[in-house]
C-alpha positions in Angstrom: 24.1 1.9 -11.5 20.5 1.3 -12.9 18.0 -1.6 -13.3 16.5 -1.8 -16.6 17.0 1.8 -17.1 14.2 3.0 -14.7 15.9 3.5 -11.3 19.5 5.1 -11.4 21.4 4.9 -8.1 24.8 5.4 -6.7 26.3 3.0 -4.2 27.2 4.9 -1.2 28.2 2.4 1.2 28.7 -1.3 1.4 28.0 -2.7 4.8 29.2 -6.3 4.1 29.4 -8.9 1.3 25.4 -9.2 1.3 24.1 -5.5 2.0 24.7 -2.1 0.6 23.1 1.5 0.6 22.1 3.1 -2.5 21.0 6.7 -3.4 18.6 7.3 -6.2 18.4 10.5 -8.3 15.7 11.8 -6.2 17.7 11.5 -3.1 16.0 8.3 -1.6 18.7 6.3 0.2 17.8 2.8 1.0 19.6 -0.6 1.5 19.7 -3.3 -1.0 21.0 -6.8 -1.3 24.4 -6.9 -3.1 23.0 -9.7 -5.2 20.1 -7.8 -6.3 22.5 -4.9 -7.1 24.5 -7.0 -9.2 21.5 -8.4 -11.2 20.0 -4.8 -11.5 16.9 -6.0 -9.7 16.3 -3.3 -7.3 13.6 -0.3 -7.4 13.4 3.1 -5.9 10.8 2.5 -3.2 9.3 6.1 -3.9 8.9 6.0 -7.6 5.6 6.2 -8.6 4.2 3.1 -10.3 1.6 2.4 -13.0 -1.3 3.7 -10.9 0.6 6.6 -9.3 1.3 4.2 -6.3 4.6 3.8 -4.4 5.7 1.2 -1.8 7.9 3.6 0.2 9.8 2.0 3.0 7.4 0.4 5.5 8.7 -0.1 9.1 6.0 -2.4 9.7 7.5 -5.3 8.0 10.5 -5.4 10.3 8.3 -5.8 13.4 5.4 -7.9 12.3 5.9 -9.8 8.9 2.8 -11.6 9.1 0.9 -8.4 9.6 2.9 -6.7 6.9 1.8 -9.4 4.5 -1.9 -8.9 5.2 -1.8 -5.1 5.2 0.0 -5.1 1.7 -2.7 -7.3 0.3 -5.3 -5.2 1.5 -3.5 -2.2 0.1 -2.8 -3.5 -3.3 -6.4 -4.8 -3.6 -7.8 -1.4 -2.9 -5.5 0.2 -5.2 -6.5 -2.4 -8.0 -10.2 -2.1 -7.4 -9.9 1.9 -7.5 -7.5 2.3 -10.7 -7.0 -1.0 -12.6 -10.0 -1.2 -15.2 -9.4 -5.0 -15.8 -10.0 -5.7 -12.0 -13.4 -7.6 -11.3 -14.4 -4.8 -8.8 -13.3 -1.8 -10.7 -16.8 -1.3 -12.1 -18.2 -1.0 -8.3 -15.3 1.2 -7.1 -13.0 3.0 -9.5 -15.5 3.1 -12.2 -17.8 4.7 -9.9 -15.3 7.4 -8.9 -14.2 5.9 -5.7 -10.5 6.8 -5.3 -7.6 6.4 -2.7 -6.2 9.6 -1.0 -2.9 11.0 -2.2 -1.2 9.9 1.2 -2.6 6.2 0.8 -1.1 5.8 -2.5 2.2 5.3 -0.8 2.1 1.8 1.1 4.5 3.3 3.6 2.0 5.8 4.7 -1.1 3.3 4.4 1.0 1.0 7.0 1.5 3.7 9.3 -1.9 5.1 9.4 -4.0 1.7 9.4 -2.9 0.6 12.7 -4.5 3.6 14.2 -7.8 3.3 12.4 -11.2 2.7 14.6 -11.6 -1.1 15.0 -7.9 -2.0 14.3 -7.2 -5.3 15.7 -4.2 -7.4 14.5 -5.8 -10.9 15.2 -9.1 -9.9 13.8 -7.3 -8.8 10.5 -5.2 -12.0 10.3 -8.1 -14.2 10.8 -10.1 -12.4 8.2 -12.8 -11.5 10.7 -12.2 -7.6 10.1 -12.2 -5.8 6.9 -10.9 -2.2 5.9 -14.2 -0.3 5.0 -14.7 3.0 3.6 -18.6 3.2 3.6 -19.4 3.0 7.3 -17.9 6.6 8.2 -19.2 7.8 4.8 -22.6 6.8 4.9 -24.1 10.2 3.7 -21.4 10.8 0.8 -22.3 10.2 -2.5 -20.6 7.3 -4.0 -18.6 9.3 -6.5 -17.3 11.3 -3.7 -16.0 8.4 -1.4 -12.3 8.0 -0.8 -10.2 5.6 1.1 -8.1 7.6 3.6 -7.1 7.5 7.2 -10.2 9.9 8.0 -12.9 8.0 6.2 -11.8 4.3 6.8 -12.2 1.9 9.7 -12.2 -1.9 10.4 -15.4 -3.6 10.7 -16.6 -7.3 10.9 -16.6 -9.0 7.5 -20.3 -9.5 7.7 -21.3 -6.0 8.3 -18.9 -5.0 5.5 -20.8 -7.5 3.3 -24.1 -6.1 4.4 -23.2 -2.3 3.6 -21.6 -3.3 0.5 -24.8 -4.9 -0.7 -27.0 -1.9 0.1 
């Protein structure tokens, strides 16, 4: 079974009338809704997308949907400003050589790592008080060598991030 010819999968188990497990050609197994299976609207979560990123199977969405939504938005914006030339911020990020670590190109890995970063605070992130920052820990690094990664990022207050960014 395939969806628009991109992700070919075999149904390996039907749980009930609403859920089934499929296995993709690369060996990835994941659950899909039977309705989506019938429509062909399912994707291999580990297939590389346009900018080399993948979604993976993040565990955080099952435990905290509100946090997952915010973290996904942070991750998606980071990918776009580093790799999408039509993004308004690309000129100041990807256009200057700033990139995302290979590990963080997969949202699953990003969501696992980000909760352990210095300054992580769920409520601060949800309220918009805290932002992901790649400059604070890389102050002595040339801009074209800066990277978003678990070793180089932290959460800092939005005002501090804006003052660092404006320098």
